[in-house]
PAZAPA-4460 file (N, C-alpha, C; in steps of 0.05 Angstrom, whole numbers, plus 32768, in hexadecimal, padded with zeros to 4 digits):
% residues 160
    n_x    n_y    n_z   ca_x   ca_y   ca_z    c_x    c_y    c_z   seq   type   mol
   85D4   7FFA   810A   85E3   7FE1   80F9   85F5   7FD9   810E     1      X     A
   85FD   7FBF   8115   860E   7FB3   8121   8626   7FBD   810C     2      X     A
   8641   7FB7   811A   8659   7FBF   8110   8665   7FA8   8119     3      X     A
   8682   7F99   8106   8691   7F85   8106   86A7   7F94   811C     4      X     A
   86B1   7F90   812C   86C0   7F9B   8141   86D8   7F89   813E     5      X     A
   86F6   7F93   8148   8710   7F85   8145   870A   7F74   815B     6      X     A
   8716   7F5B   815C   8714   7F45   816A   872F   7F2F   816E     7      X     A
   8739   7F37   8189   874C   7F29   8189   8753   7F06   8180     8      X     A
   875D   7EF5   8174   8763   7EDD   816B   875C   7EC7   8185     9      X     A
   8765   7ECB   8198   8761   7EC5   81B2   873C   7EBA   81B0    10      X     A
   873D   7EDF   81B1   8714   7ED4   81B9   870E   7EC6   81A2    11      X     A
   8713   7ED7   818D   8701   7ECB   8176   86FA   7EA2   8175    12      X     A
   8719   7E9D   8182   871A   7E7D   8186   8703   7E6B   8197    13      X     A
   86FA   7E88   81A9   86F2   7E7E   81CC   86D2   7E7B   81B6    14      X     A
   86D1   7E8E   81AD   86AD   7E90   819E   86A0   7E70   819D    15      X     A
   86B4   7E5E   8191   86A5   7E40   819B   86A2   7E3F   8183    16      X     A
   86A7   7E3E   8166   86A1   7E37   8153   86C0   7E2E   813D    17      X     A
   86CC   7E1B   812C   86DD   7E17   8127   86DA   7E14   8103    18      X     A
   86C7   7E1C   80FD   86C1   7E25   80D9   86B5   7E3E   80D6    19      X     A
   86B5   7E40   80C0   86AF   7E5E   80BB   86A6   7E57   80A4    20      X     A
   8689   7E69   809A   867F   7E5A   807F   8676   7E79   806F    21      X     A
   8682   7E78   8050   8683   7E97   8042   866E   7E88   802E    22      X     A
   8659   7E98   802B   863C   7E93   8014   8652   7EAB   7FFF    23      X     A
   864B   7E92   7FDF   8652   7EA1   7FC4   863F   7E9F   7FB4    24      X     A
   8634   7EB7   7F9C   862D   7E9E   7F85   8638   7E88   7F7D    25      X     A
   8624   7E79   7F71   862B   7E5A   7F6E   8641   7E61   7F49    26      X     A
   8634   7E6E   7F40   864F   7E7F   7F2E   8672   7E83   7F36    27      X     A
   8665   7E8B   7F50   868C   7E8E   7F52   869C   7E7F   7F61    28      X     A
   8689   7E60   7F66   869B   7E4F   7F67   86B5   7E44   7F60    29      X     A
   86B0   7E4E   7F40   86C0   7E38   7F30   86E0   7E4B   7F29    30      X     A
   86E5   7E64   7F37   86EC   7E7A   7F41   86FF   7E78   7F5D    31      X     A
   86F0   7E68   7F6B   86FC   7E6E   7F8A   870E   7E53   7F8A    32      X     A
   8705   7E3A   7F8A   8709   7E25   7F88   871B   7E1A   7F77    33      X     A
   873B   7E19   7F78   874D   7E17   7F62   874E   7DF8   7F6E    34      X     A
   876F   7DEE   7F6D   876C   7DCF   7F6D   8763   7DBF   7F81    35      X     A
   874C   7DB4   7F7F   8748   7D98   7F87   8757   7D84   7F9B    36      X     A
   8750   7D89   7FB9   875B   7D77   7FC6   8757   7D59   7FCE    37      X     A
   8733   7D5B   7FCB   872D   7D3F   7FDA   8712   7D50   7FDE    38      X     A
   8703   7D3A   7FF5   86E4   7D35   7FF7   86E7   7D35   8011    39      X     A
   86CE   7D3D   8020   86C8   7D3C   8035   86A4   7D41   803A    40      X     A
   869A   7D29   8036   867E   7D20   802D   8676   7D31   8017    41      X     A
   8662   7D47   801E   8656   7D52   7FFA   8668   7D6B   7FFB    42      X     A
   8683   7D71   8011   8696   7D8D   8006   86A7   7D7C   7FF8    43      X     A
   86B3   7D92   7FEB   86C2   7D8B   7FD3   86E5   7DAA   7FE0    44      X     A
   86FA   7D92   7FE2   870A   7D9D   7FF6   871A   7DA9   7FE7    45      X     A
   8732   7DC5   7FE4   8738   7DC5   7FD2   875D   7DE3   7FDB    46      X     A
   875D   7DF1   7FCC   8768   7E08   7FD5   8754   7E20   7FC2    47      X     A
   874D   7E2E   7FD3   8741   7E49   7FD6   874D   7E5F   7FCC    48      X     A
   873D   7E6F   7FC2   8749   7E87   7FBA   8736   7E99   7FB3    49      X     A
   8737   7EA3   7FD1   8713   7EB6   7FD6   8723   7ECF   7FD4    50      X     A
   870C   7EDF   7FC9   8718   7EFD   7FC3   86FE   7F0E   7FCF    51      X     A
   870C   7F29   7FDF   86FD   7F36   7FF3   86F3   7F48   7FDA    52      X     A
   86E1   7F56   7FEA   86CE   7F6E   7FD5   86D8   7F84   7FE2    53      X     A
   86CE   7F99   7FD1   86C6   7FB5   7FE6   86B5   7FC3   7FEF    54      X     A
   8697   7FB0   7FEC   8681   7FB8   7FFB   8669   7FC9   7FDB    55      X     A
   8679   7FC8   7FCC   8669   7FD9   7FB7   864D   7FCA   7FAF    56      X     A
   864B   7FAB   7FB3   8643   7F99   7FA7   862C   7F9E   7FA7    57      X     A
   8624   7FAB   7FC6   8608   7FA6   7FC5   85F6   7FC8   7FB9    58      X     A
   85E0   7FCE   7FAB   85DA   7FDB   7F99   85D3   7FF1   7FB1    59      X     A
   85D4   8010   7FA3   85D5   8022   7FB5   85E9   8025   7FC6    60      X     A
   85FE   8016   7FD0   860B   8013   7FE7   8627   802D   7FD2    61      X     A
   862A   804E   7FED   8638   805A   7FE8   864D   805E   7FF0    62      X     A
   8656   804D   8006   8675   804F   8016   867B   8035   8011    63      X     A
   8699   802E   800F   869F   8017   8011   8695   8002   8034    64      X     A
   869D   7FEB   803C   8694   7FE7   8049   8694   7FF0   8066    65      X     A
   867A   7FFA   806D   8681   8007   8085   8675   7FFA   809B    66      X     A
   8676   7FDE   809C   8667   7FCD   80B7   867D   7FC3   80C0    67      X     A
   8692   7FC7   80BE   86AD   7FC1   80CA   86BF   7FDD   80D8    68      X     A
   86C6   7FD6   80F1   86CC   7FF0   80FC   86E7   7FEA   80FC    69      X     A
   8700   7FF4   80E2   871A   7FEA   80E2   8729   8002   80ED    70      X     A
   8743   8002   8100   874C   8010   810C   876D   8013   80F8    71      X     A
   876F   7FFB   80EE   8785   7FFD   80E9   878A   8011   80CD    72      X     A
   87A1   801C   80C8   87AE   802F   80BC   87C0   8020   80A7    73      X     A
   87BF   800F   809F   87CA   7FF9   8089   87BB   8004   8075    74      X     A
   87BC   8007   805A   87B2   8003   8040   87B2   7FE6   8031    75      X     A
   87BF   7FDB   8038   87C0   7FBF   802F   87A0   7FB5   8034    76      X     A
   8795   7FA9   801F   8777   7F9A   8022   876D   7FB4   8033    77      X     A
   8765   7FCD   8036   8754   7FD8   803F   8745   7FE0   8032    78      X     A
   8729   7FE1   803B   870D   7FE4   8033   8704   7FD5   8020    79      X     A
   8718   7FB7   801A   870E   7F9E   8017   870B   7F8B   8033    80      X     A
   86F4   7F79   802B   86F5   7F6A   8045   86DE   7F4F   803C    81      X     A
   86EA   7F37   8046   86D5   7F1E   8040   86CA   7F16   8060    82      X     A
   86B2   7F11   8056   86A1   7F09   8072   869C   7EEF   806E    83      X     A
   869F   7EE2   8084   868F   7EC6   8088   8680   7EC2   80A5    84      X     A
   8673   7EAB   80A9   8660   7EAC   80BA   8670   7E98   80D0    85      X     A
   866F   7E9E   80E8   8680   7E89   80FB   8669   7E79   8102    86      X     A
   8674   7E5B   80F7   8662   7E49   80FE   864C   7E48   80F0    87      X     A
   863C   7E34   80EA   8624   7E37   80D5   8612   7E4E   80D6    88      X     A
   8607   7E5C   80C4   85FC   7E70   80C4   85DE   7E71   80D0    89      X     A
   85D5   7E82   80E1   85B7   7E81   80F0   85AE   7E8F   80D2    90      X     A
   8587   7E89   80D2   857B   7E8E   80C1   857C   7EB2   80CF    91      X     A
   8585   7EBF   80E2   8582   7EDD   80D7   859B   7EE5   80CD    92      X     A
   85B8   7ED7   80CB   85CC   7EE0   80BF   85CB   7EDB   8096    93      X     A
   85B7   7EC8   8096   85B6   7EC2   807C   85A7   7EDF   8071    94      X     A
   858D   7EDA   8080   857D   7EF5   806D   858F   7F0D   8076    95      X     A
   859A   7F11   8086   859B   7F2E   8087   85BA   7F34   8076    96      X     A
   85C8   7F1F   806C   85E1   7F26   805E   85D3   7F1B   803E    97      X     A
   85CA   7F0B   803A   85CA   7EF8   8024   85AB   7EFE   801B    98      X     A
   8594   7F02   8029   8582   7EFF   8027   856D   7EE8   801A    99      X     A
   858A   7ED8   8023   857F   7EB2   8028   8568   7EAD   803C   100      X     A
   855F   7E92   8043   8553   7E87   804B   8559   7E68   805B   101      X     A
   8553   7E63   8068   8553   7E49   8070   8540   7E37   806B   102      X     A
   8532   7E43   8054   8515   7E2E   804B   8524   7E1B   8039   103      X     A
   8533   7E20   8028   853F   7E18   8014   8564   7E1B   801F   104      X     A
   8567   7E00   800B   858E   7E02   8013   859B   7E1D   7FF9   105      X     A
   85B4   7E1F   8004   85BF   7E33   7FF7   85BE   7E26   7FD7   106      X     A
   85C6   7E16   7FD1   85C6   7E0A   7FB7   85AF   7E0E   7FA0   107      X     A
   8592   7E17   7FAB   857F   7E15   7FA2   857E   7E3B   7FA2   108      X     A
   8582   7E42   7FB2   8588   7E5E   7FB6   859C   7E6F   7FA3   109      X     A
   85AE   7E61   7F8F   85C7   7E6B   7F7E   85DC   7E72   7F92   110      X     A
   85DD   7E63   7FA6   85F2   7E6B   7FB9   860D   7E45   7FC2   111      X     A
   8623   7E4F   7FBB   8635   7E3E   7FC6   8640   7E43   7FDE   112      X     A
   8649   7E30   7FEA   8659   7E3D   8003   866F   7E26   800B   113      X     A
   8688   7E3B   8018   869E   7E37   8012   869D   7E33   8033   114      X     A
   86B1   7E22   8043   86B3   7E20   8056   86D1   7E1E   8059   115      X     A
   86E0   7E2A   8076   86F6   7E2E   8079   86FA   7E2E   809C   116      X     A
   870F   7E16   809D   8719   7E1A   80B7   8721   7E33   80C8   117      X     A
   8718   7E35   80DF   871B   7E4E   80EA   8739   7E50   80E7   118      X     A
   874B   7E35   80F4   876A   7E39   80F1   8775   7E34   80E3   119      X     A
   8766   7E3A   80CC   877C   7E31   80B4   8775   7E54   80A6   120      X     A
   875C   7E5D   80A9   8761   7E7D   80A6   8770   7E87   80B9   121      X     A
   8774   7E84   80D1   877C   7E91   80E1   87A2   7E8C   80E1   122      X     A
   87B0   7E73   80D2   87CD   7E73   80C9   87CF   7E83   80B8   123      X     A
   87BE   7E83   809A   87C8   7E90   8082   87BD   7EAE   807D   124      X     A
   87B2   7EBE   809B   87A9   7ED1   809E   87AD   7EE5   80B2   125      X     A
   87C7   7EF7   80AB   87CD   7F05   80C5   87C0   7F1B   80CC   126      X     A
   87B4   7F2D   80BB   879B   7F48   80C8   8794   7F41   80D9   127      X     A
   8783   7F57   80D7   876B   7F58   80F7   8756   7F4A   80E6   128      X     A
   8747   7F3B   80F8   8730   7F36   80FE   8715   7F40   8109   129      X     A
   8706   7F3A   8109   86EF   7F57   810F   86CC   7F3D   8113   130      X     A
   86C7   7F46   811E   86AD   7F30   812B   868D   7F45   812E   131      X     A
   867E   7F3B   811C   866A   7F47   8121   8654   7F39   8133   132      X     A
   864B   7F3D   814D   863B   7F29   8157   8621   7F23   8150   133      X     A
   860E   7F35   8148   85F1   7F36   813F   85EF   7F16   812B   134      X     A
   8602   7F18   8115   85FE   7F01   80FC   8613   7EF0   8100   135      X     A
   8629   7EEF   8119   8643   7EE4   8120   8650   7EEB   8100   136      X     A
   8656   7EF9   80F7   8664   7F02   80DF   8683   7EFC   80EE   137      X     A
   8693   7EF3   80E2   86B0   7EFB   80DD   86BA   7F05   80CB   138      X     A
   86C6   7F1A   80CC   86D1   7F24   80B2   86EF   7F29   80B3   139      X     A
   86FB   7F23   809A   871C   7F2B   809C   8728   7F42   8082   140      X     A
   872D   7F54   8085   873C   7F64   806E   8743   7F56   8059   141      X     A
   8742   7F58   8041   8744   7F4D   802E   8746   7F3A   8024   142      X     A
   8753   7F25   8017   874B   7F09   8014   8758   7EF0   801C   143      X     A
   874A   7ED3   801D   8758   7EBF   8024   8763   7EA5   8014   144      X     A
   8776   7EA7   800F   8782   7E8D   8002   8789   7E78   8015   145      X     A
   8782   7E62   8013   8786   7E4A   801B   876F   7E34   8015   146      X     A
   8779   7E1B   802D   8768   7E09   802A   8746   7E10   8035   147      X     A
   8732   7E00   8026   8725   7DFE   8033   8706   7DE9   8024   148      X     A
   86F0   7DF6   8021   86E0   7DDF   800F   86CB   7DF6   8007   149      X     A
   86BB   7DDB   7FF0   86A1   7DF3   7FE4   8693   7DDB   7FE2   150      X     A
   867A   7DE4   7FE3   865D   7DD7   7FE2   8646   7DE6   7FD4   151      X     A
   8642   7DE2   7FB2   8647   7DC3   7FA8   8666   7DCA   7F96   152      X     A
   866D   7DBB   7F93   8680   7DB6   7F7F   867B   7DC3   7F65   153      X     A
   868A   7DD6   7F58   868E   7DE2   7F46   868D   7DCD   7F31   154      X     A
   8684   7DD9   7F18   8683   7DC9   7F00   86A3   7DC1   7EFA   155      X     A
   86B1   7DD4   7EF5   86CC   7DD5   7EE5   86E0   7DD4   7F01   156      X     A
   86DD   7DCA   7F1B   86E9   7DC2   7F27   8702   7DAB   7F1B   157      X     A
   8721   7DB7   7F2B   8739   7DB0   7F21   873E   7D95   7F32   158      X     A
   873B   7D7E   7F25   873A   7D6B   7F3B   875B   7D60   7F31   159      X     A
   8761   7D56   7F41   877A   7D48   7F3B   877D   7D32   7F2E   160      X     A
***
């Protein structure tokens, strides 16, 4: 199993993508998107509150997330991680992580997409960043709060 390894921010920036994508069940988008700040084509922009998980969400998983090689001994956020695709996800990345395919839209598969600029994340997150090369996963310890965009817009979005 490929492992997400610590990666210096300078090297992360050199990987060539400027957007991160996180997929989540459609029902969760309403709790992630706070105040709406605008639109960018089909994307609804706003304040995001993207909470990390312990990795227990997968059926039969006995350990916390074991796919991240995390050497830091700080306890804050330890054992909870948030995953993103570095750039648009590949078909392999979608199948491996979500059981999804590229044959249907994310929405048709019950998934919403969260888009965050790489620099926006790095400006608001000061913890370690991890990289898993086989599926272009960018992993952070803990949660992300900051600007971003969602697709589709949740039904109860807080419009200004």
